[in-house]
Biopython code that builds the backbone (N, CA, C, O; Angstrom):
import numpy as np
from Bio.PDB.StructureBuilder import StructureBuilder

atoms = [
    (1, "MET", "N", (-2.217, 53.449, 147.118)),
    (1, "MET", "CA", (-3.641, 53.409, 146.906)),
    (1, "MET", "C", (-4.153, 52.019, 147.294)),
    (1, "MET", "O", (-3.645, 51.010, 146.806)),
    (2, "LEU", "N", (-5.145, 51.971, 148.160)),
    (2, "LEU", "CA", (-5.763, 50.723, 148.592)),
    (2, "LEU", "C", (-7.207, 50.669, 148.118)),
    (2, "LEU", "O", (-7.862, 51.700, 147.960)),
    (3, "THR", "N", (-7.688, 49.465, 147.896)),
    (3, "THR", "CA", (-9.102, 49.278, 147.575)),
    (3, "THR", "C", (-9.699, 48.343, 148.610)),
    (3, "THR", "O", (-9.208, 47.234, 148.821)),
    (4, "TYR", "N", (-10.764, 48.802, 149.254)),
    (4, "TYR", "CA", (-11.505, 47.994, 150.202)),
    (4, "TYR", "C", (-12.787, 47.512, 149.530)),
    (4, "TYR", "O", (-13.430, 48.252, 148.786)),
    (5, "PHE", "N", (-13.145, 46.263, 149.803)),
    (5, "PHE", "CA", (-14.387, 45.687, 149.314)),
    (5, "PHE", "C", (-15.273, 45.444, 150.516)),
    (5, "PHE", "O", (-14.862, 44.782, 151.469)),
    (6, "VAL", "N", (-16.478, 45.968, 150.481)),
    (6, "VAL", "CA", (-17.367, 45.948, 151.646)),
    (6, "VAL", "C", (-18.758, 45.486, 151.231)),
    (6, "VAL", "O", (-19.244, 45.815, 150.149)),
    (7, "VAL", "N", (-19.386, 44.717, 152.114)),
    (7, "VAL", "CA", (-20.782, 44.337, 151.939)),
    (7, "VAL", "C", (-21.555, 44.875, 153.135)),
    (7, "VAL", "O", (-21.246, 44.566, 154.286)),
    (8, "GLN", "N", (-22.560, 45.682, 152.841)),
    (8, "GLN", "CA", (-23.398, 46.270, 153.878)),
    (8, "GLN", "C", (-24.806, 45.692, 153.741)),
    (8, "GLN", "O", (-25.461, 45.865, 152.714)),
    (9, "SER", "N", (-25.258, 45.010, 154.782)),
    (9, "SER", "CA", (-26.619, 44.468, 154.767)),
    (9, "SER", "C", (-27.497, 45.294, 155.706)),
    (9, "SER", "O", (-27.008, 45.976, 156.607)),
    (10, "PHE", "N", (-28.805, 45.213, 155.468)),
    (10, "PHE", "CA", (-29.785, 45.961, 156.246)),
    (10, "PHE", "C", (-30.929, 45.044, 156.620)),
    (10, "PHE", "O", (-31.329, 44.182, 155.838)),
    (11, "GLN", "N", (-31.454, 45.232, 157.824)),
    (11, "GLN", "CA", (-32.619, 44.500, 158.287)),
    (11, "GLN", "C", (-33.777, 45.484, 158.443)),
    (11, "GLN", "O", (-33.561, 46.691, 158.542)),
    (12, "ARG", "N", (-34.974, 44.979, 158.463)),
    (12, "ARG", "CA", (-36.154, 45.806, 158.671)),
    (12, "ARG", "C", (-36.303, 46.044, 160.171)),
    (12, "ARG", "O", (-36.397, 45.088, 160.940)),
    (13, "GLY", "N", (-36.325, 47.310, 160.598)),
    (13, "GLY", "CA", (-36.453, 47.663, 162.008)),
    (13, "GLY", "C", (-37.903, 47.658, 162.475)),
    (13, "GLY", "O", (-38.816, 47.383, 161.697)),
    (14, "ASN", "N", (-38.103, 47.962, 163.746)),
    (14, "ASN", "CA", (-39.433, 47.949, 164.361)),
    (14, "ASN", "C", (-40.430, 48.869, 163.667)),
    (14, "ASN", "O", (-41.604, 48.515, 163.552)),
    (15, "LYS", "N", (-40.006, 50.016, 163.210)),
    (15, "LYS", "CA", (-40.898, 50.985, 162.585)),
    (15, "LYS", "C", (-40.877, 50.884, 161.059)),
    (15, "LYS", "O", (-41.331, 51.791, 160.362)),
    (16, "GLY", "N", (-40.350, 49.780, 160.554)),
    (16, "GLY", "CA", (-40.339, 49.551, 159.115)),
    (16, "GLY", "C", (-39.160, 50.156, 158.378)),
    (16, "GLY", "O", (-39.049, 50.009, 157.161)),
    (17, "MET", "N", (-38.283, 50.832, 159.097)),
    (17, "MET", "CA", (-37.124, 51.446, 158.450)),
    (17, "MET", "C", (-36.006, 50.422, 158.297)),
    (17, "MET", "O", (-35.939, 49.447, 159.045)),
    (18, "LEU", "N", (-35.128, 50.653, 157.319)),
    (18, "LEU", "CA", (-33.959, 49.796, 157.150)),
    (18, "LEU", "C", (-32.911, 50.169, 158.185)),
    (18, "LEU", "O", (-32.576, 51.341, 158.356)),
    (19, "VAL", "N", (-32.401, 49.162, 158.870)),
    (19, "VAL", "CA", (-31.388, 49.352, 159.903)),
    (19, "VAL", "C", (-30.123, 48.628, 159.449)),
    (19, "VAL", "O", (-30.177, 47.436, 159.146)),
    (20, "PRO", "N", (-28.970, 49.332, 159.394)),
    (20, "PRO", "CA", (-27.746, 48.681, 158.902)),
    (20, "PRO", "C", (-27.169, 47.685, 159.901)),
    (20, "PRO", "O", (-27.142, 47.933, 161.107)),
    (21, "ASP", "N", (-26.711, 46.559, 159.376)),
    (21, "ASP", "CA", (-25.936, 45.594, 160.155)),
    (21, "ASP", "C", (-24.484, 46.083, 160.159)),
    (21, "ASP", "O", (-24.157, 47.071, 159.502)),
    (22, "ALA", "N", (-23.636, 45.403, 160.886)),
    (22, "ALA", "CA", (-22.205, 45.728, 160.841)),
    (22, "ALA", "C", (-21.697, 45.410, 159.439)),
    (22, "ALA", "O", (-21.997, 44.340, 158.911)),
    (23, "PRO", "N", (-20.931, 46.318, 158.821)),
    (23, "PRO", "CA", (-20.394, 46.038, 157.483)),
    (23, "PRO", "C", (-19.396, 44.889, 157.528)),
    (23, "PRO", "O", (-18.718, 44.678, 158.533)),
    (24, "LYS", "N", (-19.316, 44.149, 156.426)),
    (24, "LYS", "CA", (-18.381, 43.025, 156.331)),
    (24, "LYS", "C", (-17.384, 43.311, 155.211)),
    (24, "LYS", "O", (-17.762, 43.665, 154.094)),
    (25, "GLU", "N", (-16.106, 43.151, 155.537)),
    (25, "GLU", "CA", (-15.062, 43.364, 154.531)),
    (25, "GLU", "C", (-14.839, 42.072, 153.749)),
    (25, "GLU", "O", (-14.819, 40.982, 154.321)),
    (26, "ALA", "N", (-14.674, 42.210, 152.450)),
    (26, "ALA", "CA", (-14.410, 41.065, 151.572)),
    (26, "ALA", "C", (-12.967, 41.129, 151.071)),
    (26, "ALA", "O", (-12.334, 42.184, 151.103)),
    (27, "ARG", "N", (-12.458, 39.984, 150.607)),
    (27, "ARG", "CA", (-11.067, 39.904, 150.140)),
    (27, "ARG", "C", (-10.862, 40.587, 148.792)),
    (27, "ARG", "O", (-9.844, 41.235, 148.551)),
    (28, "ASP", "N", (-11.863, 40.422, 147.913)),
    (28, "ASP", "CA", (-11.740, 40.928, 146.550)),
    (28, "ASP", "C", (-13.139, 41.069, 145.958)),
    (28, "ASP", "O", (-14.132, 40.821, 146.642)),
    (29, "LYS", "N", (-13.220, 41.465, 144.690)),
    (29, "LYS", "CA", (-14.519, 41.704, 144.059)),
    (29, "LYS", "C", (-15.377, 40.446, 144.034)),
    (29, "LYS", "O", (-16.564, 40.501, 144.354)),
    (30, "ARG", "N", (-14.798, 39.327, 143.662)),
    (30, "ARG", "CA", (-15.555, 38.072, 143.580)),
    (30, "ARG", "C", (-16.108, 37.669, 144.944)),
    (30, "ARG", "O", (-17.273, 37.287, 145.054)),
    (31, "HIS", "N", (-15.284, 37.752, 145.971)),
    (31, "HIS", "CA", (-15.724, 37.427, 147.326)),
    (31, "HIS", "C", (-16.837, 38.381, 147.756)),
    (31, "HIS", "O", (-17.788, 37.974, 148.423)),
    (32, "CYS", "N", (-16.714, 39.640, 147.376)),
    (32, "CYS", "CA", (-17.709, 40.656, 147.693)),
    (32, "CYS", "C", (-19.061, 40.287, 147.068)),
    (32, "CYS", "O", (-20.098, 40.372, 147.727)),
    (33, "GLU", "N", (-19.043, 39.883, 145.815)),
    (33, "GLU", "CA", (-20.272, 39.483, 145.116)),
    (33, "GLU", "C", (-20.905, 38.257, 145.775)),
    (33, "GLU", "O", (-22.119, 38.214, 145.970)),
    (34, "GLN", "N", (-20.088, 37.265, 146.115)),
    (34, "GLN", "CA", (-20.595, 36.034, 146.715)),
    (34, "GLN", "C", (-21.181, 36.288, 148.102)),
    (34, "GLN", "O", (-22.237, 35.756, 148.443)),
    (35, "LEU", "N", (-20.498, 37.094, 148.886)),
    (35, "LEU", "CA", (-20.968, 37.419, 150.229)),
    (35, "LEU", "C", (-22.293, 38.183, 150.160)),
    (35, "LEU", "O", (-23.203, 37.919, 150.945)),
    (36, "ALA", "N", (-22.401, 39.121, 149.229)),
    (36, "ALA", "CA", (-23.639, 39.887, 149.065)),
    (36, "ALA", "C", (-24.798, 38.970, 148.695)),
    (36, "ALA", "O", (-25.894, 39.105, 149.238)),
    (37, "LEU", "N", (-24.565, 38.049, 147.783)),
    (37, "LEU", "CA", (-25.606, 37.125, 147.358)),
    (37, "LEU", "C", (-26.066, 36.252, 148.525)),
    (37, "LEU", "O", (-27.260, 36.005, 148.692)),
    (38, "ARG", "N", (-25.123, 35.794, 149.317)),
    (38, "ARG", "CA", (-25.461, 34.955, 150.473)),
    (38, "ARG", "C", (-26.266, 35.739, 151.507)),
    (38, "ARG", "O", (-27.264, 35.238, 152.025)),
    (39, "LEU", "N", (-25.838, 36.969, 151.811)),
    (39, "LEU", "CA", (-26.537, 37.791, 152.796)),
    (39, "LEU", "C", (-27.920, 38.225, 152.309)),
    (39, "LEU", "O", (-28.809, 38.491, 153.118)),
    (40, "ALA", "N", (-28.098, 38.296, 151.001)),
    (40, "ALA", "CA", (-29.393, 38.705, 150.438)),
    (40, "ALA", "C", (-30.496, 37.702, 150.782)),
    (40, "ALA", "O", (-31.677, 38.051, 150.763)),
    (41, "GLN", "N", (-30.122, 36.472, 151.093)),
    (41, "GLN", "CA", (-31.112, 35.447, 151.442)),
    (41, "GLN", "C", (-31.813, 35.745, 152.770)),
    (41, "GLN", "O", (-32.921, 35.261, 153.002)),
    (42, "SER", "N", (-31.180, 36.535, 153.644)),
    (42, "SER", "CA", (-31.750, 36.776, 154.975)),
    (42, "SER", "C", (-31.805, 38.258, 155.349)),
    (42, "SER", "O", (-31.965, 38.589, 156.524)),
    (43, "SER", "N", (-31.674, 39.152, 154.369)),
    (43, "SER", "CA", (-31.653, 40.588, 154.645)),
    (43, "SER", "C", (-32.685, 41.310, 153.787)),
    (43, "SER", "O", (-33.034, 40.853, 152.699)),
    (44, "ALA", "N", (-33.169, 42.443, 154.290)),
    (44, "ALA", "CA", (-34.110, 43.260, 153.521)),
    (44, "ALA", "C", (-33.408, 43.941, 152.355)),
    (44, "ALA", "O", (-34.014, 44.198, 151.315)),
    (45, "SER", "N", (-32.128, 44.230, 152.540)),
    (45, "SER", "CA", (-31.347, 44.904, 151.509)),
    (45, "SER", "C", (-29.871, 44.597, 151.715)),
    (45, "SER", "O", (-29.408, 44.436, 152.844)),
    (46, "VAL", "N", (-29.142, 44.518, 150.610)),
    (46, "VAL", "CA", (-27.693, 44.299, 150.661)),
    (46, "VAL", "C", (-27.048, 45.125, 149.557)),
    (46, "VAL", "O", (-27.518, 45.145, 148.419)),
    (47, "VAL", "N", (-25.963, 45.804, 149.912)),
    (47, "VAL", "CA", (-25.193, 46.557, 148.926)),
    (47, "VAL", "C", (-23.732, 46.137, 149.062)),
    (47, "VAL", "O", (-23.162, 46.180, 150.153)),
    (48, "ALA", "N", (-23.134, 45.730, 147.942)),
    (48, "ALA", "CA", (-21.713, 45.392, 147.890)),
    (48, "ALA", "C", (-21.017, 46.501, 147.114)),
    (48, "ALA", "O", (-21.470, 46.891, 146.037)),
    (49, "PHE", "N", (-19.923, 47.004, 147.658)),
    (49, "PHE", "CA", (-19.234, 48.097, 146.986)),
    (49, "PHE", "C", (-17.741, 48.064, 147.265)),
    (49, "PHE", "O", (-17.275, 47.390, 148.184)),
    (50, "SER", "N", (-17.008, 48.802, 146.454)),
    (50, "SER", "CA", (-15.573, 48.973, 146.686)),
    (50, "SER", "C", (-15.308, 50.456, 146.862)),
    (50, "SER", "O", (-16.071, 51.311, 146.414)),
    (51, "ARG", "N", (-14.206, 50.726, 147.525)),
    (51, "ARG", "CA", (-13.791, 52.116, 147.742)),
    (51, "ARG", "C", (-12.272, 52.150, 147.716)),
    (51, "ARG", "O", (-11.617, 51.385, 148.423)),
    (52, "SER", "N", (-11.715, 53.030, 146.907)),
    (52, "SER", "CA", (-10.261, 53.136, 146.769)),
    (52, "SER", "C", (-9.785, 54.469, 147.301)),
    (52, "SER", "O", (-10.480, 55.481, 147.218)),
    (53, "GLY", "N", (-8.578, 54.446, 147.852)),
    (53, "GLY", "CA", (-8.024, 55.694, 148.341)),
    (53, "GLY", "C", (-6.743, 55.491, 149.108)),
    (53, "GLY", "O", (-6.169, 54.402, 149.132)),
    (54, "ASP", "N", (-6.308, 56.563, 149.732)),
    (54, "ASP", "CA", (-5.086, 56.576, 150.524)),
    (54, "ASP", "C", (-5.442, 56.842, 151.980)),
    (54, "ASP", "O", (-5.736, 57.980, 152.346)),
    (55, "PRO", "N", (-5.419, 55.796, 152.822)),
    (55, "PRO", "CA", (-5.812, 55.977, 154.216)),
    (55, "PRO", "C", (-4.873, 56.890, 155.007)),
    (55, "PRO", "O", (-5.277, 57.470, 156.015)),
    (56, "GLU", "N", (-3.642, 57.016, 154.562)),
    (56, "GLU", "CA", (-2.691, 57.865, 155.283)),
    (56, "GLU", "C", (-3.077, 59.336, 155.219)),
    (56, "GLU", "O", (-2.867, 60.079, 156.178)),
    (57, "VAL", "N", (-3.637, 59.754, 154.101)),
    (57, "VAL", "CA", (-4.037, 61.162, 153.964)),
    (57, "VAL", "C", (-5.553, 61.334, 154.032)),
    (57, "VAL", "O", (-6.052, 62.459, 154.034)),
    (58, "GLY", "N", (-6.286, 60.219, 154.088)),
    (58, "GLY", "CA", (-7.742, 60.289, 154.192)),
    (58, "GLY", "C", (-8.441, 60.685, 152.912)),
    (58, "GLY", "O", (-9.571, 61.171, 152.953)),
    (59, "ALA", "N", (-7.793, 60.489, 151.769)),
    (59, "ALA", "CA", (-8.389, 60.821, 150.472)),
    (59, "ALA", "C", (-8.993, 59.552, 149.871)),
    (59, "ALA", "O", (-8.283, 58.578, 149.622)),
    (60, "TRP", "N", (-10.307, 59.570, 149.640)),
    (60, "TRP", "CA", (-11.009, 58.399, 149.132)),
    (60, "TRP", "C", (-11.831, 58.754, 147.912)),
    (60, "TRP", "O", (-12.445, 59.820, 147.860)),
    (61, "ASP", "N", (-11.846, 57.864, 146.925)),
    (61, "ASP", "CA", (-12.721, 58.004, 145.768)),
    (61, "ASP", "C", (-14.139, 57.646, 146.201)),
    (61, "ASP", "O", (-14.345, 57.061, 147.265)),
    (62, "ASP", "N", (-15.105, 58.001, 145.371)),
    (62, "ASP", "CA", (-16.487, 57.612, 145.630)),
    (62, "ASP", "C", (-16.605, 56.095, 145.578)),
    (62, "ASP", "O", (-15.854, 55.424, 144.871)),
    (63, "ALA", "N", (-17.554, 55.568, 146.334)),
    (63, "ALA", "CA", (-17.807, 54.132, 146.330)),
    (63, "ALA", "C", (-18.320, 53.693, 144.961)),
    (63, "ALA", "O", (-19.041, 54.427, 144.284)),
    (64, "VAL", "N", (-17.929, 52.477, 144.569)),
    (64, "VAL", "CA", (-18.386, 51.873, 143.316)),
    (64, "VAL", "C", (-19.264, 50.678, 143.685)),
    (64, "VAL", "O", (-18.789, 49.725, 144.303)),
    (65, "ILE", "N", (-20.543, 50.729, 143.307)),
    (65, "ILE", "CA", (-21.470, 49.643, 143.621)),
    (65, "ILE", "C", (-21.130, 48.426, 142.768)),
    (65, "ILE", "O", (-21.015, 48.521, 141.546)),
    (66, "ILE", "N", (-20.971, 47.285, 143.427)),
    (66, "ILE", "CA", (-20.668, 46.022, 142.754)),
    (66, "ILE", "C", (-21.935, 45.205, 142.563)),
    (66, "ILE", "O", (-22.151, 44.621, 141.501)),
    (67, "ALA", "N", (-22.779, 45.165, 143.605)),
    (67, "ALA", "CA", (-24.039, 44.420, 143.539)),
    (67, "ALA", "C", (-25.009, 45.021, 144.536)),
    (67, "ALA", "O", (-24.605, 45.599, 145.546)),
    (68, "GLN", "N", (-26.305, 44.878, 144.239)),
    (68, "GLN", "CA", (-27.324, 45.383, 145.152)),
    (68, "GLN", "C", (-28.534, 44.462, 145.074)),
    (68, "GLN", "O", (-28.984, 44.098, 143.987)),
    (69, "TYR", "N", (-29.053, 44.090, 146.241)),
    (69, "TYR", "CA", (-30.207, 43.197, 146.322)),
    (69, "TYR", "C", (-31.226, 43.788, 147.290)),
    (69, "TYR", "O", (-30.865, 44.415, 148.286)),
    (70, "GLY", "N", (-32.489, 43.583, 146.986)),
    (70, "GLY", "CA", (-33.551, 44.042, 147.865)),
    (70, "GLY", "C", (-33.828, 45.524, 147.688)),
    (70, "GLY", "O", (-33.625, 46.088, 146.613)),
    (71, "GLU", "N", (-34.293, 46.141, 148.758)),
    (71, "GLU", "CA", (-34.673, 47.549, 148.720)),
    (71, "GLU", "C", (-33.446, 48.454, 148.579)),
    (71, "GLU", "O", (-32.326, 48.067, 148.914)),
    (72, "ASP", "N", (-33.683, 49.654, 148.078)),
    (72, "ASP", "CA", (-32.601, 50.610, 147.831)),
    (72, "ASP", "C", (-32.359, 51.483, 149.059)),
    (72, "ASP", "O", (-33.181, 52.346, 149.368)),
    (73, "PRO", "N", (-31.243, 51.275, 149.767)),
    (73, "PRO", "CA", (-30.925, 52.080, 150.953)),
    (73, "PRO", "C", (-30.035, 53.279, 150.617)),
    (73, "PRO", "O", (-29.190, 53.656, 151.429)),
    (74, "ALA", "N", (-30.207, 53.881, 149.449)),
    (74, "ALA", "CA", (-29.308, 54.936, 148.965)),
    (74, "ALA", "C", (-29.145, 56.072, 149.970)),
    (74, "ALA", "O", (-28.029, 56.550, 150.172)),
    (75, "ASP", "N", (-30.221, 56.512, 150.597)),
    (75, "ASP", "CA", (-30.125, 57.605, 151.560)),
    (75, "ASP", "C", (-29.240, 57.239, 152.740)),
    (75, "ASP", "O", (-28.456, 58.063, 153.212)),
    (76, "LEU", "N", (-29.363, 56.000, 153.220)),
    (76, "LEU", "CA", (-28.537, 55.562, 154.341)),
    (76, "LEU", "C", (-27.074, 55.489, 153.956)),
    (76, "LEU", "O", (-26.211, 55.871, 154.746)),
    (77, "LEU", "N", (-26.774, 55.003, 152.753)),
    (77, "LEU", "CA", (-25.386, 54.879, 152.320)),
    (77, "LEU", "C", (-24.728, 56.242, 152.147)),
    (77, "LEU", "O", (-23.539, 56.391, 152.428)),
    (78, "GLU", "N", (-25.478, 57.234, 151.690)),
    (78, "GLU", "CA", (-24.915, 58.567, 151.539)),
    (78, "GLU", "C", (-24.469, 59.122, 152.885)),
    (78, "GLU", "O", (-23.432, 59.781, 152.971)),
    (79, "VAL", "N", (-25.230, 58.865, 153.920)),
    (79, "VAL", "CA", (-24.902, 59.350, 155.260)),
    (79, "VAL", "C", (-23.747, 58.552, 155.850)),
    (79, "VAL", "O", (-22.852, 59.120, 156.476)),
    (80, "ALA", "N", (-23.763, 57.231, 155.652)),
    (80, "ALA", "CA", (-22.774, 56.349, 156.295)),
    (80, "ALA", "C", (-21.409, 56.439, 155.637)),
    (80, "ALA", "O", (-20.393, 56.287, 156.315)),
    (81, "TYR", "N", (-21.357, 56.682, 154.329)),
    (81, "TYR", "CA", (-20.080, 56.633, 153.637)),
    (81, "TYR", "C", (-19.858, 57.887, 152.874)),
    (81, "TYR", "O", (-18.827, 58.037, 152.219)),
]
sb = StructureBuilder()
sb.init_structure("model")
sb.init_model(0)
sb.init_chain("A")
sb.init_seg("    ")
for serial, (resi, resn, name, xyz) in enumerate(atoms, 1):
    if name == "N":
        sb.init_residue(resn, " ", resi, " ")
    sb.init_atom(name, np.array(xyz, "f"), 0.0, 1.0, " ", f" {name:<3s}", serial, name[0])
structure = sb.get_structure()
């Protein structure tokens, strides 16, 4: 079982919609929180989360939100992950 820590930031697009940046992987929960806080200074929205599972069989638990800043991109995250 592996746990990945990811920070997903979003920018405001031309038509006012949130556009996802490339996700950034963090080393651990603390690094994930710090990275999210830093990215929140220049992003419309930031979500830090972890996801655990077995990549060999493709079985993953639901994402666990660690931190969230700015607007709520919940609809985008449901589609992306």
